[in-house]
C-alpha positions, 0 to 999 in steps of 0.5 A: 713671317710672324703674324698677329691675329685680332679677334672679336666675337659678336652677334649679328642682327639675325641673331647669328654668332660670328667672330671677326678676324683681322691680321697684322703682318710686315710688308715693306718693313712696315706693320700692316693691319688688314681684314682677314675673315668672318667666322660662322660659329653656328650659335656656339660662341665658346672658346672651343668652337672658335678654335675649331673654326679658326683652325679650319680656316687656317687649313683652308688658307694654308696658314702655319699656326706656328707663325702666330705670336700675338692674339689680340682681343677686347678682354673677353674671358672667351679669349683671355682665360689662362690654362690653369683655370677650369675653363680655357680661353682661345689663347690657352687652347691654341698653345695646347693644341699646337704646342706653341708656348710663345703665343701671347695674349694682348688685351686691348688697352683702350678697353682695359682703361675704359673698364677700370671703373666698370666694377660697380661698388656694392649698393648702399645709401652712402654709396648712392651719395658717393656715386652722385658726387663722383659719377664723372669718374666713369666718363673720365675712364671711358671717354677721356683723351687717355682712352683715345691715345690708347687707340693709337696703333703704335703706342709705346709700351714704356709710354703706356706704363708711364701714363698708368703710373701717373694716374696711380700717383694721382689716385694715391694722392686723392686717397690721403687723409689731407683735405687740402686736395678738395680745394679752398672753396670746398674746404671752407664750406665744410668748415662753415657747415660743421654746426648744420647751418650755412648762413641762414639756411639749415642743412642736414649733415650726413656722416662725413667720416663715412663719406670720406672713408667711402671715397677712399675705398672707391679710389682703392678699388680703382687702383686695384683695377688698374693693377689688375688690368695693366700688369707689366708684360715681361716680353713687351718690356724686353722687346721695347728695351731692344727696339723701342726707338724713343727708349733708344733715343733717351738712352743713347749713351747706354746703347754703346755699352757692351752689356746693353740688351744682353739680358733682354736678348737672353730672355727673348731668345729662350721665349721664341726658340721654337719660332720657325726660322729663328736661330736660338744661338746665332741671334747672340752674335747678330745682336753684338754686331747690330748694336754698332749699326744702330749706334751709328745711326742714332745721330739721325734719330729724332722724336719727330719721326715715327717708330715705323719710319725710323726702322724702315729708313734704317733698313732701306739705307743699309740695303742701298749699300749692302744687299745682304743686310737682311740676311746677315741679321735675319734673326734680329729682324724676326724679333723686330717684326714680333715687336712691330706687329704687337697690337696695343688695341683691337680698334680695327675689329670695332671698325670692322664690326661697324662695317658689318652693321652697315652691310647687314642693315635692318633691311638686309638683316636676313643676310647669312654669315657666308654672304656677309663674309663676301660683302665684307671682303669686297668692302674692306679689302677691295675698296680701292678696286671698287673706286678705281676705273680702268679705261679701254678705248676702242673704235667703231665705224661711227664713233669711239668711246671709253668703256669703264670697267672695275678691276679684274680682282673685284669682278672675280669676287663679285662673280664668286659671291653671285655663284655661291648665292645661286648654288643650291648647296648653300642656304643663301636663298629660299629653296622654293625660289626658282631662278633662270640660272636653275634652268638646264642649259639645253632647255627650250622655253615653251609658252604655257597657255591655259585652255579657255574652252567651256567644259560640260558639267556632268552629273559626277562633277556636280556631285563632287562640287556639292560635296566640297560645298 
């Protein structure tokens, strides 16, 4: 089973560094995203320590690192720095440690678009005036509907690149020498104030040539940031060529061609040739026989049906008539799973951090990371179990009643959290605090009474008291 990991490093209210982890996987022919865990980093948020903590968690849970295909993050250098740099990021270290070159870094698209205007221009008087004029650009890139659309879990790669290309075209148009883009009102105002007056008002003109040049330079920086943060992904492009439903709908006629998809498949099978259970050679024959299946099914493809549903419907429909359908195209479905679990953003990590802040509120800021991990598991993984109540009816001599109790799985988690909290080997409570659970099993409680009898003060006792005074 192929896996995608989504990570985000943070600092808690108690000034402890941690890394929240989400996992994306396939279940019932659909991609699922679920909370996985919270890594305790012991104050060290470096890539090396994150990898060590992550590997320790994988070994504890029996996870095979070779099944990892994607690592999603919020563009933090800790995760994304390439191997050829002086400092290696988490992705580069995992590639080197496990010799899995097919792991790809997946920066969050929503973060990337919001950070396009993050590179502030050099402070200068003309730049100060420029920022006051076009200061809304930052709000556009940070809070625009485009940023919201990039938070969608199943954003198509081709649709994303079309959006970026459209914005680049608009910015290039704004960078042109023509003043017609300013609109008729602003253009007429500039022409009317060439002599330093506007009607009966005297105005102080700035260097308008410098102002326009600064505008163009600022727009040029925005274009450079777009090119830097939205580089084309060869892997994602070729995966989309084979499995993007919207792209297949637009190119229905090409799908029937013999050559369609062969080049993309060659690139992908070389990329994932060391992926567990993936047959480098057999996938070629599978693709040639799989194309007619998709071509016959294309008549029912519609823009109204989501990508996840279409592939699920196709597989379910074929399984109803052929029980060996998945086995016949096992390698194709491995590539399909790699495509479907591709994360376009790390929004789930942000939601997890919000839940973490609600658990570790100001009043509970002393909660340690291990305790917080248990609370997060209960909140995010057992939320249905907490709300669900099972009913057991029993009868007594005088009445009957319903006994409501939470699910067994939820009860086990709560008991485990309590046992770990009272364990003396854990630092979840002050060691000076004595609990009833610390008392040995065979201990018999006795009442301790303080003697109230008066004592005779001897001469020696009086001398000791005088010394203390």
